[in-house]
C-alpha positions in Angstrom: 124.3 89.4 75.5 120.5 89.0 75.1 119.8 90.6 78.3 122.0 93.6 77.6 120.1 94.0 74.3 117.0 93.4 76.3 117.7 96.2 78.4 118.7 98.7 75.8 115.5 97.9 73.8 113.7 98.6 77.0 115.4 101.7 77.7 114.2 103.1 74.4 111.0 101.8 74.5 109.2 101.9 77.9 106.8 99.4 78.2 104.5 101.2 80.4 103.5 103.5 77.8 105.0 102.3 74.5 101.6 101.0 73.0 99.3 103.8 73.8 101.9 106.2 72.6 102.7 104.4 69.5 99.2 104.1 68.6 98.3 107.7 69.1 101.7 108.7 67.1 101.0 106.4 63.9 97.5 107.6 63.9 98.4 111.5 64.2 100.9 110.7 61.2 98.3 109.1 59.1 96.2 112.3 59.7 98.5 114.5 58.8 99.2 112.7 55.7 95.9 112.7 54.6 95.6 116.6 55.1 98.9 116.9 53.5 98.1 115.0 50.3 94.5 115.7 50.0 94.3 119.2 50.9 97.8 120.5 50.1 96.4 122.6 47.4 93.9 124.5 49.4 94.9 127.8 51.0 93.7 127.7 54.7 94.6 131.1 55.8 98.3 130.8 57.3 97.7 134.0 59.5 94.9 132.3 62.0 96.3 128.7 61.6 100.0 130.3 63.2 97.9 132.5 65.6 95.9 129.4 66.7 99.1 127.1 67.0 101.2 129.4 69.1 98.3 130.2 71.3 97.3 126.1 72.1 101.5 125.8 72.4 101.7 128.0 75.0 98.3 126.9 77.1 99.9 123.2 76.5 103.2 124.0 77.6 101.8 125.8 81.0 99.3 122.8 81.6 102.0 119.9 81.0 104.6 121.8 83.1 102.4 121.7 86.0 101.0 118.1 85.4 104.8 116.9 85.0 105.6 118.5 88.5 102.4 117.7 90.1 102.9 113.9 89.0 106.8 113.6 89.7 106.1 115.1 93.5 103.9 112.5 94.4 106.1 109.7 93.2 109.0 111.6 95.3 106.9 112.1 98.2 106.3 108.2 98.4 109.9 107.8 97.8 110.6 109.8 100.7 108.3 108.1 102.9 109.4 104.6 102.5 112.9 106.1 103.2 111.4 107.2 106.3 109.8 104.1 107.2 113.1 102.1 106.8 114.9 104.6 109.1 112.6 104.6 111.8 112.4 100.9 111.3 116.1 100.6 111.5 116.2 102.9 114.7 113.5 100.9 116.5 115.5 97.7 116.3 118.6 99.2 117.3 117.4 100.7 120.1 115.9 98.0 121.6 118.4 95.7 120.7 120.8 98.3 122.6 118.8 99.5 125.0 116.2 96.8 126.2 117.1 93.5 128.0 115.5 91.2 125.8 115.4 87.5 125.4 115.5 85.3 122.4 111.9 85.3 121.9 111.0 89.0 122.6 113.6 90.0 119.7 111.7 87.5 117.3 108.4 89.1 118.4 109.7 92.4 117.7 111.4 91.4 114.2 107.8 89.5 112.9 106.2 92.7 113.4 109.0 95.3 112.1 109.4 92.6 108.9 105.8 92.7 108.6 104.9 95.7 108.8 106.2 97.2 105.4 104.6 94.2 103.7 101.4 94.7 105.0 101.5 98.5 104.1 102.9 97.5 100.3 99.8 95.0 99.8 97.6 97.4 101.8 98.3 100.3 99.1 98.0 97.9 96.5 95.1 95.4 96.4 94.4 94.9 100.3 94.9 91.7 102.5 94.4 90.0 105.5 96.6 89.4 108.4 97.3 86.0 107.3 98.8 87.2 103.9 101.6 88.6 105.8 105.0 85.9 106.5 104.6 85.1 110.0 100.9 85.8 110.8 99.8 82.8 108.2 98.1 81.1 111.8 97.0 84.2 113.2 93.0 84.0 114.1 92.6 87.8 113.7 90.9 89.3 110.9 91.5 93.3 111.3 90.0 95.6 108.6 93.4 97.6 108.5 96.2 95.2 108.9 99.1 97.5 109.1 97.2 99.4 111.9 96.8 96.0 113.8 100.5 95.6 113.0 101.7 98.9 114.3 99.3 98.4 117.5 101.2 95.4 118.6 104.3 97.0 118.4 102.8 99.8 121.0 101.6 96.7 122.7 104.7 94.9 122.8 106.6 98.3 124.1 104.1 98.4 127.2 104.7 94.9 128.0 108.1 95.3 128.3 107.8 98.2 130.3 105.2 96.1 133.0 108.2 93.5 133.1 110.9 96.0 133.6 113.0 95.2 130.6 112.5 99.0 129.9 112.1 101.7 132.0 110.1 104.9 131.2 112.6 106.9 129.1 113.5 103.9 126.8 110.0 103.3 126.4 109.7 107.2 125.0 112.5 106.9 122.7 111.3 103.6 121.5 107.5 104.8 121.1 108.9 107.8 118.6 109.7 105.0 115.9 106.6 103.1 116.8 104.4 106.0 116.0 105.9 106.7 112.7 104.9 103.2 111.9 101.3 104.7 111.1 102.4 108.4 110.3 104.2 106.8 107.1 101.1 104.8 106.4 98.7 107.6 106.8 101.1 109.8 104.2 101.0 106.9 102.1 97.4 106.5 101.9 96.8 110.3 101.4 99.0 109.8 98.2 97.1 106.4 97.0 93.9 108.0 97.4 94.0 111.7 96.6 94.2 112.0 92.7 94.8 115.1 90.8 91.9 117.1 90.1 89.8 115.4 87.0 88.8 119.0 85.9 92.4 119.9 85.4 93.3 116.6 83.7 90.3 116.9 81.3 91.4 120.6 80.4 94.9 119.5 79.5 93.6 116.5 77.6 91.3 118.7 75.6 94.3 120.8 74.8 96.1 117.5 73.6 93.7 116.7 71.5 93.0 119.9 70.2 96.6 120.5 69.5 96.8 116.9 67.7 93.8 118.0 65.7 95.0 121.6 64.5 98.8 121.8 64.4 98.7 119.4 61.4 97.0 122.1 59.4 99.5 124.7 60.2 102.5 122.2 59.8 101.5 120.9 56.3 100.8 125.0 55.3 104.6 125.7 56.3 106.6 122.8 55.8 104.8 120.6 53.2 105.6 116.7 53.4 108.0 117.5 56.4 105.2 118.2 58.4 104.7 114.4 58.9 108.0 114.0 60.9 107.5 117.1 62.7 103.9 116.3 63.7 104.8 112.8 65.0 107.7 114.3 67.1 105.3 116.9 68.7 103.1 113.9 69.4 105.7 111.4 70.6 107.0 114.3 73.1 103.1 115.7 74.4 101.7 112.5 74.9 104.7 110.5 75.9 105.0 113.5 78.8 101.4 113.0 79.6 101.3 109.2 80.0 104.6 109.3 82.0 103.0 111.7 84.1 100.0 109.2 84.5 102.1 106.2 85.4 104.4 107.9 88.2 101.4 109.6 90.1 100.2 106.6 91.4 103.6 105.2 92.9 102.8 102.2 95.0 101.6 99.8 92.0 103.1 97.1 90.0 104.3 99.4 86.8 108.0 99.6 85.9 108.0 103.5 86.5 106.4 102.5 90.3 108.5 102.4 93.4 110.3 99.1 94.2 108.5 98.3 97.2 109.4 94.8 97.2 113.2 95.6 97.7 112.7 98.2 100.6 110.5 95.7 102.1 113.6 93.2 101.7 116.0 95.7 102.9 114.0 96.2 106.1 113.7 92.6 107.0 117.4 91.9 106.2 118.2 95.2 108.6 116.1 94.0 111.4 117.2 90.6 111.4 120.8 91.8 111.7 120.1 94.4 114.4 118.2 92.0 116.7 120.5 89.3 115.9 118.0 86.7 114.6 117.7 84.5 111.5 115.9 86.4 108.7 
């Protein structure tokens, strides 16, 4: 029961943005209250306040719409790339198991590489890693600067060794090479998402618009709505800032935040699939 209510609370109060969001909503409400109770008797000119509010609202709506789409596109691209990695990992193991005459040791080696690559990629996209941080490679003496590239290179070397030993023919090697090549294609595409943030000038323009909205709209609302302006302003700030903070969270989809991709789950699925397809203990 406690777990269910905890999940329900998290559904209403997203932890990733809650603190900054509610502090800003509270500050904006206090600011609106000061305007209402201190300056409510003064005439600020309703016409120009309406014009400023309308113009700022139009600009903010366009900027936030583009911002939200750009951030979600990055999140979805990351999800598609990890789905692609899962599919290529499965196909590599499936074809190797069915088309190649592999002893137990070679199957184990392919499993070690295929299951280790997504873990290496996950850590590479987050905080970086050494080869010894990948399960199965704790005693490896190599110290590559780019661990995913090292593991992908070993997959190519493994395929070449099978070809030289006569375990696969040239056509089978080409069929397997397609999936091995996809490992670094996915890695490069994920690095593009990770290391290419949205333009800072655009983000600055959007945030300037939000600040101006939070500063000027309360004057317009108090002129029109009186005390109800506190409620309306709180809702405006909640949704406008909430959208911006959510976009900020999802535009980098490879981290540890609740809205980021469940990379640990993807890695575990690839490991389980590889063990099943190759017929080895996972």
